[in-house]
N, CA, C and O of each residue as an XYZ file, in Angstrom:
924
protein
N      22.094    -25.225    -24.529
C      21.514    -24.607    -22.988
C      20.294    -23.551    -23.536
O      20.298    -22.700    -24.425
N      19.201    -24.032    -22.537
C      17.994    -23.128    -22.936
C      17.958    -21.777    -22.238
O      18.527    -21.557    -21.168
N      17.234    -20.873    -22.936
C      17.324    -19.528    -22.559
C      16.567    -19.363    -21.199
O      15.736    -20.228    -20.923
N      16.776    -18.340    -20.328
C      15.846    -18.213    -19.342
C      14.508    -17.429    -19.644
O      14.598    -16.515    -20.465
N      13.292    -17.680    -19.081
C      12.422    -16.892    -19.510
C      12.725    -15.430    -18.993
O      13.347    -15.127    -17.974
N      12.077    -14.489    -20.039
C      12.368    -13.085    -19.600
C      11.674    -12.669    -18.352
O      10.593    -13.158    -18.023
N      12.349    -11.688    -17.601
C      11.758    -11.040    -16.410
C      10.457    -10.461    -16.638
O      10.263     -9.765    -17.635
N       9.413    -10.728    -15.669
C       8.146     -9.918    -15.781
C       8.566     -8.457    -15.698
O       9.458     -8.058    -14.950
N       7.757     -7.582    -16.640
C       7.992     -5.963    -16.651
C       7.038     -5.327    -16.109
O       5.835     -5.414    -16.354
N       7.747     -4.471    -15.125
C       6.687     -3.482    -14.576
C       6.878     -1.858    -15.018
O       7.879     -1.145    -14.948
N       5.866     -1.641    -15.374
C       5.940     -0.011    -15.717
C       5.459      0.817    -14.290
O       4.537      0.547    -13.521
N       6.348      1.811    -14.256
C       6.310      2.621    -12.746
C       5.752      3.889    -13.129
O       6.282      4.354    -14.138
N       4.845      4.579    -12.624
C       4.258      5.787    -12.560
C       4.264      6.570    -11.228
O       3.679      6.128    -10.239
N       4.981      7.821    -11.222
C       4.917      8.420     -9.840
C       4.178      9.434    -10.277
O       4.475     10.108    -11.264
N       2.912      9.646     -9.388
C       1.924     10.361     -9.346
C       2.100     11.698     -8.479
O       1.359     12.673     -8.608
N       3.228     11.621     -7.534
C       3.316     12.786     -6.723
C       2.439     12.925     -5.966
O       2.058     11.901     -5.400
N       1.803     14.130     -5.658
C       0.481     14.355     -4.585
C      -0.772     14.142     -5.581
O      -0.798     14.634     -6.710
N      -1.582     13.526     -5.154
C      -2.649     13.435     -6.165
C      -3.905     13.135     -5.429
O      -3.760     12.314     -4.523
N      -5.204     13.644     -5.619
C      -6.310     13.263     -4.848
C      -6.463     11.893     -5.204
O      -6.203     11.343     -6.274
N      -7.109     11.239     -3.728
C      -7.488      9.857     -3.768
C      -8.380      9.351     -4.956
O      -8.076      8.301     -5.522
N      -9.451     10.065     -5.333
C     -10.412      9.609     -6.431
C      -9.354      9.657     -7.744
O      -9.479      8.696     -8.503
N      -8.525     10.461     -8.040
C      -7.920     10.713     -9.230
C      -6.964      9.535     -9.394
O      -6.839      9.016    -10.504
N      -6.235      9.061     -8.260
C      -5.332      7.921     -8.371
C      -6.363      6.540     -8.490
O      -6.237      5.576     -9.246
N      -7.168      6.742     -7.711
C      -8.380      5.454     -7.974
C      -8.833      5.076     -9.445
O      -8.843      3.914     -9.853
N      -9.246      6.292    -10.279
C      -9.569      6.086    -11.520
C      -8.561      5.814    -12.241
O      -9.033      5.295    -13.253
N      -7.227      5.860    -12.345
C      -6.151      5.673    -13.035
C      -6.084      3.987    -12.605
O      -6.203      3.126    -13.478
N      -5.923      3.716    -11.473
C      -6.056      2.325    -10.929
C      -6.971      1.486    -11.671
O      -6.518      0.593    -12.387
N      -8.227      1.689    -11.570
C      -9.003      1.161    -12.265
C      -9.059      0.995    -13.703
O      -9.545     -0.002    -14.237
N      -8.470      2.151    -14.435
C      -8.544      1.928    -16.057
C      -7.333      0.903    -16.202
O      -7.446      0.139    -17.161
N      -6.256      0.765    -15.458
C      -4.844     -0.271    -15.639
C      -5.540     -1.422    -15.260
O      -5.580     -2.380    -16.033
N      -6.138     -1.457    -14.081
C      -6.808     -2.992    -13.570
C      -7.575     -3.596    -14.806
O      -7.306     -4.666    -15.353
N      -8.654     -2.652    -15.171
C      -9.470     -3.221    -16.221
C      -8.770     -3.666    -17.644
O      -9.088     -4.680    -18.266
N      -7.923     -2.877    -17.982
C      -6.957     -3.052    -19.421
C      -6.449     -4.741    -18.925
O      -6.842     -5.694    -19.597
N      -5.701     -4.917    -17.903
C      -5.101     -6.220    -17.570
C      -6.322     -7.288    -17.622
O      -6.128     -8.268    -18.340
N      -7.567     -7.199    -16.931
C      -8.405     -8.128    -17.081
C      -9.031     -8.285    -18.407
O      -9.219     -9.444    -18.778
N      -9.383     -7.327    -19.182
C      -9.873     -7.339    -20.493
C      -8.910     -8.320    -21.359
O      -9.384     -9.244    -22.019
N      -7.467     -8.033    -21.300
C      -6.393     -8.810    -22.118
C      -6.844    -10.238    -21.663
O      -7.359    -11.017    -22.464
N      -6.636    -10.548    -20.367
C      -6.814    -11.898    -20.166
C      -8.197    -12.663    -20.633
O      -8.252    -13.782    -21.144
N      -9.261    -11.817    -20.343
C     -10.508    -12.372    -21.131
C     -10.296    -12.586    -22.366
O     -11.037    -13.482    -22.771
N      -9.537    -12.121    -23.253
C      -9.488    -11.951    -24.756
C      -8.071    -12.949    -24.783
O      -7.279    -12.938    -25.725
N      -7.953    -13.635    -23.803
C      -6.372    -14.468    -23.976
C      -5.366    -13.839    -24.914
O      -4.640    -14.393    -25.740
N      -5.505    -12.321    -24.548
C      -4.051    -11.820    -24.744
C      -2.975    -11.403    -23.762
O      -3.135    -10.572    -22.868
N      -1.901    -12.047    -24.014
C      -0.912    -12.151    -22.542
C      -0.829    -10.516    -22.250
O      -0.993     -9.552    -22.997
N      -0.565    -10.602    -21.114
C      -0.211     -9.110    -20.241
C       1.212     -9.116    -20.310
O       1.844     -9.889    -19.590
N       1.927     -8.150    -21.291
C       3.065     -7.631    -21.314
C       3.998     -7.172    -20.096
O       5.146     -7.462    -19.760
N       3.014     -6.336    -19.584
C       3.604     -5.634    -18.464
C       2.542     -5.595    -17.428
O       1.348     -5.750    -17.682
N       3.125     -5.341    -16.030
C       2.157     -4.939    -14.887
C       2.680     -3.475    -14.505
O       3.603     -2.947    -15.126
N       2.166     -2.994    -13.671
C       2.104     -1.432    -13.128
C       2.396     -1.111    -11.677
O       1.814     -1.761    -10.808
N       3.154     -0.269    -11.388
C       3.053      0.387    -10.027
C       2.923      1.911     -9.903
O       3.763      2.624    -10.451
N       2.042      2.371     -9.299
C       1.381      3.688     -9.051
C       2.341      4.034     -7.484
O       2.371      3.272     -6.518
N       3.036      5.323     -7.583
C       3.054      5.754     -6.288
C       2.646      7.139     -6.320
O       2.455      7.781     -7.353
N       2.508      7.612     -5.020
C       1.722      8.839     -4.981
C       1.910      9.408     -3.171
O       2.331      8.680     -2.272
N       1.586     10.486     -3.050
C       0.904     10.949     -1.745
C      -0.595     11.533     -2.032
O      -0.936     12.152     -3.040
N      -1.236     11.266     -1.151
C      -2.661     11.663     -1.108
C      -2.955     12.941     -0.028
O      -2.387     13.190      1.035
N      -3.808     13.491     -0.554
C      -4.580     14.792      0.379
C      -5.284     13.842      1.342
O      -5.669     12.694      1.116
N      -5.380     14.608      2.543
C      -6.038     14.068      3.666
C      -7.208     13.196      3.389
O      -8.269     13.738      3.079
N      -7.133     11.990      3.463
C      -8.418     10.877      3.357
C      -8.511      9.706      4.189
O      -7.503      9.126      4.593
N      -9.825      9.292      4.493
C      -9.905      7.979      5.131
C     -10.758      7.250      4.066
O     -11.679      7.706      3.388
N     -10.220      5.989      4.083
C     -10.827      4.907      3.336
C     -11.219      3.725      4.157
O     -10.515      3.300      5.073
N     -12.596      3.100      3.733
C     -13.071      1.923      4.254
C     -13.235      0.936      3.562
O     -13.954      1.053      2.569
N     -12.568     -0.455      3.894
C     -12.756     -1.561      3.165
C     -14.258     -2.084      2.870
O     -15.201     -1.600      3.495
N     -14.428     -2.989      1.992
C     -15.623     -3.321      1.778
C     -16.120     -4.283      2.815
O     -17.345     -4.364      2.909
N     -15.328     -5.092      3.678
C     -15.910     -5.715      4.866
C     -15.703     -4.678      6.370
O     -16.044     -5.138      7.459
N     -15.256     -3.606      6.279
C     -14.859     -2.776      7.369
C     -16.135     -2.119      8.085
O     -17.206     -2.080      7.479
N     -16.022     -1.651      9.258
C     -16.926     -1.273      9.933
C     -17.086      0.311      9.929
O     -16.058      0.848     10.342
N     -17.964      1.093      9.622
C     -18.094      2.293      9.439
C     -17.876      2.897     10.916
O     -17.255      3.959     10.964
N     -18.285      2.381     12.022
C     -18.074      2.910     13.476
C     -16.869      3.365     13.648
O     -16.716      4.340     14.384
N     -15.709      2.732     12.981
C     -14.009      2.681     13.272
C     -13.977      4.213     12.945
O     -13.051      4.797     13.509
N     -14.656      4.870     12.283
C     -14.512      6.325     11.924
C     -15.005      7.066     13.008
O     -16.193      6.889     13.278
N     -14.368      7.848     13.685
C     -14.878      8.325     14.819
C     -15.350      9.893     14.824
O     -15.776     10.370     15.876
N     -15.286     10.524     13.884
C     -15.734     11.648     13.587
C     -16.941     11.877     12.770
O     -17.380     10.854     12.244
N     -17.502     12.830     12.566
C     -18.596     13.028     11.682
C     -18.181     14.149     10.783
O     -17.110     14.740     10.919
N     -19.147     14.446      9.777
C     -18.709     14.977      8.609
C     -18.410     16.358      8.440
O     -17.943     16.950      7.467
N     -18.858     16.871      9.860
C     -18.624     18.412     10.101
C     -16.967     18.291     10.525
O     -16.192     19.003      9.887
N     -16.517     17.564     11.396
C     -15.288     17.484     11.725
C     -14.309     17.165     10.406
O     -13.324     17.861     10.160
N     -14.652     16.189      9.712
C     -14.169     15.831      8.640
C     -13.848     16.982      7.627
O     -12.840     17.010      6.921
N     -14.702     17.798      7.647
C     -14.476     19.000      6.864
C     -13.674     19.963      7.326
O     -12.944     20.630      6.594
N     -13.786     20.139      8.980
C     -13.141     21.125      9.577
C     -11.293     20.563      9.240
O     -10.370     21.332      8.973
N     -11.226     19.483      9.328
C      -9.857     18.771      9.116
C      -9.382     18.592      7.491
O      -8.352     18.081      7.052
N     -10.320     19.097      6.898
C      -9.737     19.265      5.216
C      -9.703     17.810      4.877
O      -8.778     17.510      4.122
N     -10.405     16.935      5.213
C     -10.239     15.422      4.816
C     -11.555     14.719      4.280
O     -12.625     15.103      4.751
N     -11.546     13.803      3.410
C     -12.516     13.049      2.749
C     -12.589     11.789      3.288
O     -11.688     11.417      4.040
N     -13.649     10.965      2.991
C     -13.889      9.712      3.358
C     -14.579      8.964      2.429
O     -15.604      9.527      2.045
N     -14.355      7.840      1.916
C     -14.723      6.993      0.873
C     -14.830      5.550      1.218
O     -13.941      4.962      1.834
N     -15.992      4.953      0.791
C     -16.043      3.612      0.922
C     -15.111      2.829     -0.456
O     -15.214      3.252     -1.607
N     -14.405      1.890     -0.154
C     -13.688      1.269     -1.446
C     -13.685     -0.023     -1.320
O     -13.980     -0.547     -0.246
N     -13.376     -0.674     -2.317
C     -13.653     -2.368     -2.692
C     -12.248     -2.962     -2.432
O     -11.858     -3.831     -3.212
N     -11.510     -2.605     -1.484
C     -10.511     -3.301     -1.172
C     -10.626     -4.070      0.222
O     -11.549     -3.718      0.957
N      -9.711     -5.165      0.687
C      -9.623     -5.775      1.932
C      -9.468     -4.841      2.928
O      -9.077     -3.739      2.543
N      -9.679     -4.987      4.170
C      -9.163     -4.377      5.349
C     -10.325     -3.722      5.794
O     -11.424     -3.942      5.285
N     -10.113     -2.793      6.875
C     -11.145     -2.007      7.372
C     -10.539     -0.459      7.250
O     -10.072     -0.044      6.190
N     -10.590      0.181      8.219
C     -10.562      1.807      7.702
C      -8.953      2.062      7.902
O      -8.241      1.444      8.693
N      -8.508      3.172      6.958
C      -7.110      3.640      7.193
C      -7.401      5.033      6.713
O      -8.479      5.431      6.270
N      -6.145      5.810      6.881
C      -5.976      6.956      6.553
C      -4.707      7.043      5.536
O      -3.767      6.258      5.408
N      -5.019      8.367      4.794
C      -3.874      8.673      3.864
C      -3.514     10.041      4.062
O      -4.386     10.780      4.520
N      -2.571     10.436      3.842
C      -2.170     12.040      3.886
C      -0.702     12.410      3.610
O       0.093     11.470      3.608
N      -0.320     13.413      3.421
C       0.959     13.883      2.864
C       2.034     13.330      4.097
O       1.847     13.253      5.311
N       3.183     12.995      3.303
C       4.242     12.497      4.289
C       4.282     10.659      4.130
O       5.225      9.914      4.399
N       3.280     10.394      3.746
C       3.128      8.804      3.355
C       3.278      8.442      2.247
O       2.698      8.976      1.302
N       4.243      7.271      2.110
C       4.160      6.553      0.924
C       3.139      5.702      0.476
O       2.960      4.656      1.101
N       2.396      5.979     -0.553
C       1.334      4.822     -0.947
C       2.169      4.313     -2.183
O       3.052      4.943     -2.766
N       1.663      2.918     -2.493
C       2.241      2.184     -3.603
C       0.901      1.551     -3.979
O       0.261      1.155     -3.005
N       0.367      1.378     -5.104
C      -0.526      0.685     -5.890
C       0.244     -0.143     -6.963
O       0.647      0.293     -8.041
N       0.393     -1.538     -6.436
C       0.964     -2.575     -7.491
C      -0.569     -3.002     -8.492
O      -1.652     -3.349     -8.023
N      -0.330     -2.891     -9.470
C      -1.446     -3.497    -10.234
C      -0.768     -4.573    -11.242
O      -0.460     -4.338    -12.410
N      -0.622     -5.633    -10.649
C       0.019     -6.774    -11.297
C      -0.832     -7.840    -11.775
O      -1.875     -8.070    -11.162
N      -0.507     -8.544    -12.831
C      -0.767    -10.002    -13.211
C      -0.011    -10.902    -12.800
O       1.080    -11.224    -13.270
N      -0.635    -11.401    -11.789
C       0.311    -12.689    -10.919
C       0.573    -13.717    -11.671
O       1.546    -14.416    -11.385
N      -0.218    -14.018    -12.761
C       0.291    -15.050    -13.529
C       1.714    -14.849    -14.132
O       2.506    -15.778    -14.289
N       1.946    -13.656    -14.430
C       3.284    -13.654    -14.815
C       4.365    -13.683    -14.015
O       5.504    -13.744    -14.477
N       4.063    -13.637    -12.552
C       5.139    -13.969    -11.663
C       4.854    -15.369    -11.004
O       5.408    -15.650     -9.942
N       4.095    -16.149    -11.548
C       3.708    -17.627    -10.871
C       3.506    -17.432     -9.345
O       4.211    -17.998     -8.509
N       2.682    -16.747     -9.104
C       2.442    -16.795     -7.583
C       0.621    -16.650     -7.573
O      -0.033    -16.399     -8.586
N      -0.010    -16.886     -6.094
C      -1.260    -16.498     -6.127
C      -0.825    -15.343     -5.020
O       0.202    -14.712     -4.769
N      -2.388    -15.426     -4.415
C      -2.550    -13.827     -3.616
C      -1.960    -14.048     -2.506
O      -1.162    -13.138     -2.281
N      -1.979    -15.101     -1.423
C      -1.107    -15.363     -0.404
C       0.325    -14.901     -0.479
O       0.955    -14.179      0.293
N       0.672    -15.475     -1.561
C       2.224    -15.185     -1.940
C       2.730    -13.701     -2.192
O       3.788    -13.114     -1.964
N       1.613    -13.380     -2.714
C       1.901    -11.866     -3.308
C       1.991    -10.915     -2.141
O       2.899    -10.087     -2.086
N       0.886    -11.040     -1.027
C       0.792    -10.318      0.010
C       2.032    -10.570      0.761
O       2.693     -9.639      1.221
N       2.403    -11.953      0.913
C       3.853    -12.129      1.619
C       5.037    -11.342      0.963
O       5.815    -10.838      1.772
N       5.270    -11.177     -0.183
C       6.159    -10.529     -0.857
C       6.129     -9.054     -0.741
O       7.151     -8.449     -0.416
N       4.990     -8.428     -0.993
C       4.855     -6.921     -0.758
C       5.176     -6.746      0.902
O       5.945     -5.887      1.336
N       4.554     -7.572      1.619
C       5.168     -7.136      3.208
C       6.730     -6.881      3.140
O       7.294     -5.801      3.317
N       7.450     -8.401      2.773
C       8.443     -8.497      2.667
C       9.273     -7.177      2.096
O      10.233     -6.720      2.717
N       8.849     -6.675      0.980
C       9.395     -5.451      0.729
C       9.429     -4.310      1.349
O      10.238     -3.400      1.168
N       8.453     -4.354      2.168
C       8.629     -3.251      3.177
C       9.328     -3.675      4.403
O       9.947     -2.771      4.965
N       9.363     -4.632      4.850
C      10.295     -5.200      5.829
C      11.732     -4.829      5.591
O      12.413     -4.356      6.502
N      12.159     -5.016      4.499
C      13.345     -5.043      3.934
C      13.837     -3.515      4.003
O      14.951     -3.215      4.432
N      12.964     -2.641      3.570
C      13.137     -1.294      3.431
C      13.279     -0.873      4.894
O      14.364     -0.389      5.215
N      12.385     -0.987      5.768
C      12.458     -0.278      7.230
C      13.475     -0.994      7.674
O      13.891     -0.354      8.640
N      14.011     -1.775      7.567
C      15.433     -2.659      8.132
C      16.543     -1.788      7.822
O      17.614     -1.828      8.428
N      16.248     -0.913      6.766
C      17.573     -0.602      6.456
C      17.942      0.532      7.522
O      19.094      0.929      7.696
N      16.795      1.015      8.231
C      16.819      2.116      9.095
C      16.956      1.704     10.569
O      16.559      2.315     11.561
N      17.601      0.542     10.492
C      17.593     -0.224     11.936
C      16.400     -0.541     12.763
O      16.429     -0.888     13.944
N      15.318     -0.381     11.996
C      13.992     -0.887     12.942
C      13.788     -2.260     12.483
O      14.196     -2.794     11.452
N      12.964     -2.810     13.596
C      12.838     -4.378     13.325
C      11.372     -4.530     13.225
O      10.669     -4.789     14.202
N      10.979     -4.385     12.171
C       9.306     -4.632     12.046
C       8.925     -6.101     12.105
O       9.786     -6.965     11.936
N       7.667     -6.401     12.339
C       7.099     -7.622     12.382
C       5.685     -7.892     11.640
O       4.919     -7.018     11.234
N       5.534     -9.102     11.564
C       3.970     -9.575     10.665
C       3.377    -10.057     12.180
O       3.975    -10.502     13.159
N       1.898     -9.767     11.939
C       1.021    -10.482     13.084
C       0.058    -11.047     12.254
O      -0.599    -10.390     11.447
N      -0.080    -12.644     12.485
C      -1.145    -13.420     12.284
C      -2.594    -12.648     12.203
O      -3.012    -11.954     13.131
N      -3.293    -12.856     10.992
C      -4.383    -12.214     10.737
C      -4.743    -10.537     10.585
O      -5.826     -9.965     10.463
N      -3.666    -10.138     10.634
C      -3.619     -8.671     10.735
C      -2.666     -8.074      9.718
O      -1.674     -7.464     10.115
N      -2.958     -8.241      8.219
C      -2.008     -7.696      7.063
C      -1.339     -6.422      7.566
O      -1.892     -5.714      8.407
N      -0.204     -6.148      7.072
C       0.524     -5.005      7.223
C       1.739     -5.241      8.018
O       2.083     -6.372      8.364
N       2.419     -4.111      8.321
C       3.785     -4.053      8.925
C       3.634     -3.498     10.443
O       3.034     -2.433     10.586
N       3.998     -3.973     11.251
C       4.061     -3.532     12.585
C       5.267     -3.433     13.533
O       6.174     -4.252     13.389
N       5.346     -2.508     14.476
C       6.578     -2.463     15.358
C       6.204     -2.876     16.534
O       5.144     -2.343     16.863
N       6.730     -3.789     17.512
C       6.493     -3.915     18.759
C       7.888     -3.841     19.943
O       8.862     -4.574     20.112
N       7.448     -2.680     20.561
C       8.707     -2.275     21.612
C       7.777     -2.317     22.976
O       6.639     -1.859     23.089
N       8.480     -2.917     23.874
C       7.868     -2.803     25.058
C       6.190     -3.295     25.236
O       5.346     -2.864     26.021
N       6.087     -4.302     24.245
C       4.658     -4.967     24.152
C       3.532     -3.913     23.626
O       2.352     -4.234     23.763
N       3.868     -2.653     23.022
C       3.340     -1.667     22.447
C       3.228     -1.917     21.030
O       4.066     -1.468     20.248
N       2.207     -2.633     20.641
C       1.907     -2.681     19.202
C       1.785     -1.330     18.144
O       0.814     -0.586     18.280
N       2.548     -1.119     17.358
C       2.264      0.281     16.457
C       2.471     -0.097     14.887
O       3.622     -0.324     14.513
N       1.517     -0.166     14.059
C       1.278     -0.333     12.730
C       2.244      0.866     11.803
O       1.852      2.033     11.797
N       3.254      0.552     11.196
C       3.836      1.555     10.462
C       3.161      1.370      9.003
O       2.831      2.373      8.370
N       2.976      0.174      8.521
C       2.354      0.249      7.313
C       1.137     -0.701      7.100
O       0.988     -1.841      7.539
N       0.166      0.163      6.193
C      -1.007     -0.531      5.976
C      -1.262     -1.180      4.633
O      -0.940     -0.693      3.549
N      -1.902     -2.378      4.834
C      -1.800     -3.270      3.293
C      -3.304     -3.715      3.089
O      -3.947     -4.495      3.792
N      -3.696     -3.055      1.997
C      -5.155     -3.573      1.554
C      -5.126     -3.839      0.131
O      -4.692     -3.004     -0.662
N      -5.658     -5.193     -0.292
C      -5.552     -5.118     -1.750
C      -7.173     -5.849     -2.189
O      -8.034     -6.303     -1.436
N      -7.160     -5.748     -3.601
C      -8.320     -6.428     -4.368
C      -7.695     -7.331     -5.336
O      -6.519     -7.172     -5.664
N      -8.348     -8.174     -5.760
C      -7.853     -9.186     -7.048
C      -8.890     -9.747     -7.628
O      -9.874    -10.098     -6.978
N      -8.787     -9.898     -8.940
C      -9.883    -10.579     -9.506
C      -9.071    -11.012    -10.872
O      -8.099    -10.405    -11.321
N      -9.698    -12.238    -11.460
C      -8.650    -12.887    -12.465
C      -7.257    -12.760    -12.237
O      -6.456    -12.509    -13.138
N      -6.967    -12.922    -11.095
C      -5.548    -12.928    -10.460
C      -4.624    -11.650    -10.820
O      -3.396    -11.636    -10.899
N      -5.464    -10.654    -11.005
C      -4.844     -9.145    -11.193
C      -5.190     -8.398     -9.843
O      -6.214     -8.575     -9.182
N      -4.184     -7.556     -9.560
C      -4.380     -6.928     -8.315
C      -4.404     -5.503     -8.346
O      -3.766     -4.954     -9.245
N      -5.107     -4.722     -7.419
C      -5.216     -3.337     -7.320
C      -5.302     -2.950     -5.948
O      -5.164     -3.866     -5.137
N      -5.530     -1.617     -5.436
C      -5.104     -0.899     -4.257
C      -3.585     -1.537     -3.763
O      -2.870     -2.088     -4.600
N      -3.189     -1.420     -2.432
C      -1.972     -1.790     -2.136
C      -1.534     -1.460     -0.684
O      -2.036     -1.955      0.326
N      -0.362     -0.409     -0.730
C       0.229     -0.498      0.590
C       0.376      1.183      0.865
O       0.409      2.041     -0.017
N       0.444      1.381      2.139
C       0.619      2.646      2.656
C       1.887      2.889      3.625
O       1.638      2.375      4.716
N       2.966      3.403      3.607
C       4.054      3.129      4.482
C       3.902      4.820      5.187
O       3.660      5.851      4.561
N       4.120      4.671      6.573
C       3.803      6.095      7.155
C       5.398      6.619      7.193
O       6.181      6.014      7.926
N       5.800      7.599      6.498
C       7.163      8.053      6.765
C       7.199      9.206      7.521
O       7.585      9.096      8.685
N       6.859     10.349      7.080
C       6.732     11.749      7.766
C       5.165     12.001      7.962
O       4.723     13.142      7.832
N       4.385     10.996      8.256
C       2.996     11.254      8.206
C       2.556     11.860      9.653
O       3.057     11.495     10.717
N       1.521     12.862      9.514
C       0.970     13.537     10.891
C       0.312     12.360     11.188
O      -0.463     11.874     10.364
N       0.557     11.738     12.455
C      -0.097     10.728     13.044
C      -1.513     11.113     13.894
O      -2.388     10.322     14.246
N      -1.467     12.403     14.085
C      -3.016     12.823     14.598
C      -4.004     12.466     13.902
O      -5.026     12.142     14.507
N      -3.985     12.425     12.511
C      -5.085     12.144     11.812
C      -5.691     10.575     12.131
O      -6.858     10.244     11.927
N      -4.635      9.703     12.673
C      -4.991      8.553     13.101
C      -5.953      8.649     14.203
O      -6.842      7.798     14.236
N      -5.916      9.521     15.079
C      -6.902      9.519     16.603
C      -8.334      9.546     15.930
O      -9.267      9.054     16.565
N      -8.546     10.061     14.757
C      -9.939      9.963     14.258
C     -10.537      8.621     13.951
O     -11.761      8.483     13.947
N      -9.656      7.547     13.674
C     -10.251      6.312     13.554
C      -9.604      5.293     14.523
O      -8.669      5.490     15.300
N     -10.389      4.029     14.279
C      -9.757      2.857     15.159
C      -8.925      2.193     13.800
O      -9.509      1.413     13.046
N      -7.513      2.592     13.584
C      -6.776      2.032     12.419
C      -6.749      0.392     12.265
O      -6.243     -0.472     12.980
N      -7.450      0.323     11.119
C      -7.643     -1.074     10.658
C      -8.565     -1.576     11.431
O      -8.319     -2.778     11.538
N      -9.679     -1.243     12.145
C     -10.505     -1.783     13.237
C     -10.012     -2.009     14.521
O     -10.739     -2.462     15.406
N      -8.642     -1.686     14.728
C      -7.976     -2.211     16.227
C      -8.346     -0.975     17.016
O      -8.129      0.172     16.625
N      -8.936     -1.310     18.186
C      -9.046     -0.317     19.150
C      -7.836     -0.294     20.531
O      -7.841      0.424     21.531
N      -7.019     -1.192     20.184
C      -5.797     -1.586     21.235
C      -4.539     -1.398     20.815
O      -3.493     -1.601     21.432
N      -4.729     -0.942     19.574
C      -3.387     -0.661     18.990
C      -3.102      0.541     17.990
O      -3.902      0.809     17.094
N      -2.028      1.190     18.168
C      -1.546      2.570     17.491
C      -0.726      2.549     16.446
O      -0.286      1.487     16.004
N      -0.430      3.729     15.935
C       0.078      3.536     14.625
C       1.499      4.652     14.897
O       1.613      5.522     15.760
N       2.257      4.334     14.057
C       3.853      5.039     13.980
C       4.198      5.499     12.584
O       3.356      5.426     11.689
N       5.423      5.976     12.369
C       5.951      6.460     11.446
C       7.521      6.330     11.474
O       8.115      6.192     12.543
N       8.011      6.367     10.559
C       9.590      6.398     10.437
C      10.033      7.636     11.181
O      10.842      7.577     12.107
N       9.517      8.692     10.780
C       9.950      9.764     11.551
C       9.707      9.597     13.018
O      10.635      9.929     13.755
N       8.789      9.211     13.474
C       8.347      8.956     14.804
C       9.231      7.909     15.480
O       9.505      8.004     16.677
N       9.630      7.014     14.794
C      10.609      6.171     15.580
C      12.117      6.423     15.401
O      12.872      5.836     16.176
N      12.581      7.151     14.560
C      13.895      7.734     14.530
C      14.045      9.282     15.089
O      15.123      9.775     15.420
N      12.923      9.878     15.130
C      12.942     11.395     15.749
C      13.799     12.357     14.822
O      14.697     13.100     15.217
N      13.367     12.211     13.545
C      13.972     12.892     12.586
C      13.188     13.041     11.302
O      12.445     12.061     11.255
N      12.997     13.814     10.223
C      12.588     13.890      9.042
C      13.129     13.076      8.005
O      14.336     13.209      7.808
N      12.434     12.171      7.218
C      12.836     11.304      6.497
C      12.848     11.863      5.012
O      12.080     12.776      4.710
N      13.698     11.327      4.109
C      13.809     11.628      2.887
C      12.730     10.646      2.031
O      12.976      9.476      1.740
N      11.933     11.106      1.812
C      10.508     10.244      1.077
C      11.013      9.889     -0.247
O      10.786      8.736     -0.611
N      11.649     10.653     -1.030
C      12.086      9.999     -2.636
C      13.156      8.793     -2.356
O      13.144      7.739     -2.993
N      13.994      9.070     -1.412
C      15.152      7.975     -1.208
C      14.273      6.668     -0.765
O      14.399      5.635     -1.423
N      13.335      6.717      0.413
C      12.533      5.648      0.842
C      11.762      5.076     -0.167
O      11.561      3.861     -0.155
N      11.219      5.923     -1.199
C      10.367      5.311     -2.375
C      11.418      4.565     -3.216
O      11.112      3.418     -3.540
N      12.608      5.040     -3.618
C      13.274      4.393     -4.449
C      13.667      3.053     -3.750
O      13.685      2.031     -4.437
N      13.992      2.996     -2.374
C      14.439      1.638     -1.871
C      13.340      0.568     -1.911
O      13.536     -0.635     -2.084
N      12.094      1.202     -1.717
C      10.828      0.301     -1.558
C      11.113     -0.271     -3.124
O      11.190     -1.492     -3.260
N      11.245      0.474     -4.132
C      10.939     -0.165     -5.579
C      12.327     -1.140     -5.736
O      12.155     -2.199     -6.341
N      13.516     -0.882     -5.292
C      14.491     -1.750     -5.512
C      14.107     -3.022     -4.604
O      14.267     -4.098     -5.179
N      13.698     -3.074     -3.479
C      13.266     -4.361     -2.900
C      12.275     -4.902     -3.609
O      12.441     -6.099     -3.840
N      11.061     -4.305     -4.137
C       9.931     -4.810     -4.969
C      10.724     -5.474     -6.191
O      10.553     -6.681     -6.363
N      11.319     -4.989     -6.792
C      12.169     -5.436     -7.936
C      12.664     -6.789     -7.701
O      12.378     -7.789     -8.358
N      13.627     -6.690     -6.444
C      14.485     -7.837     -5.957
C      13.573     -9.090     -5.635
O      13.712    -10.204     -6.140
N      12.699     -8.748     -4.786
C      11.667     -9.879     -3.884
C      10.745    -10.404     -5.340
O      10.418    -11.589     -5.411
N      10.444     -9.629     -6.236
C       9.582    -10.073     -7.230
C      10.401    -10.613     -8.385
O       9.746    -11.244     -9.214
N      11.618    -10.500     -8.592
C      12.192    -10.836     -9.533
C      11.893    -10.216    -10.822
O      11.780    -10.922    -11.824
N      11.781     -9.181    -10.861
C      11.029     -8.206    -12.166
C      12.220     -7.090    -12.396
O      13.204     -6.811    -11.710
N      11.780     -6.624    -13.507
C      12.272     -5.309    -14.022
C      11.316     -4.059    -14.217
O      10.350     -3.924    -14.968
N      11.788     -3.342    -13.464
C      10.890     -2.118    -13.285
C      11.514     -0.943    -14.195
O      12.585     -0.371    -13.995
N      10.650     -0.727    -15.182
C      10.928      0.472    -16.304
C      10.155      1.867    -15.625
O       8.952      2.032    -15.419
N      11.120      2.650    -15.404
C      10.764      3.897    -15.096
C      10.517      4.977    -15.891
O      10.196      6.054    -15.388
């Protein structure tokens, strides 16, 4: 009887609350490590997940429109927020306290999947997590991320934006848990002017346990990607 191939391994780092640029620096370091290994025909024995919360920051994807930032530098400063152009897909989004940010730095070769299936699996991991709390999230064609639709009012609860090179991923997802949604009033979230944002706290009218939800996301990622996460 032939042995089953070993499960892909993911090494997990919880960065707690961290400045956006500091997290980006670590992402890039791990991302480049996996790419360099691949270029040198060295098998990548592990992938990575970084989780964190950020200080107030707006980021604009490489194909985004800066006009979707609705405030100037003076108001940014007043709101103690930063703004950065970044090399992910998608348009503009907000990160801040009370939001779970997950950065998967995966060698998709180890999972035998491509980018489209990867995004689908990431979305499904969040869908499964949100459903634990009795919320029915949906996908929308040509609008990556996770949405809620009550009374025909679309609200985004999780943003997704990635970069991939040599089948290695970086950037990731941001799930609004106890997020201050007022910060989204300063942008057209993900470039949409006719849709709003929400959070688990907003939908359920109670403050949520971020650490518990973070663990549930990781459980779902491990299950859906059929992988072993090392803490």
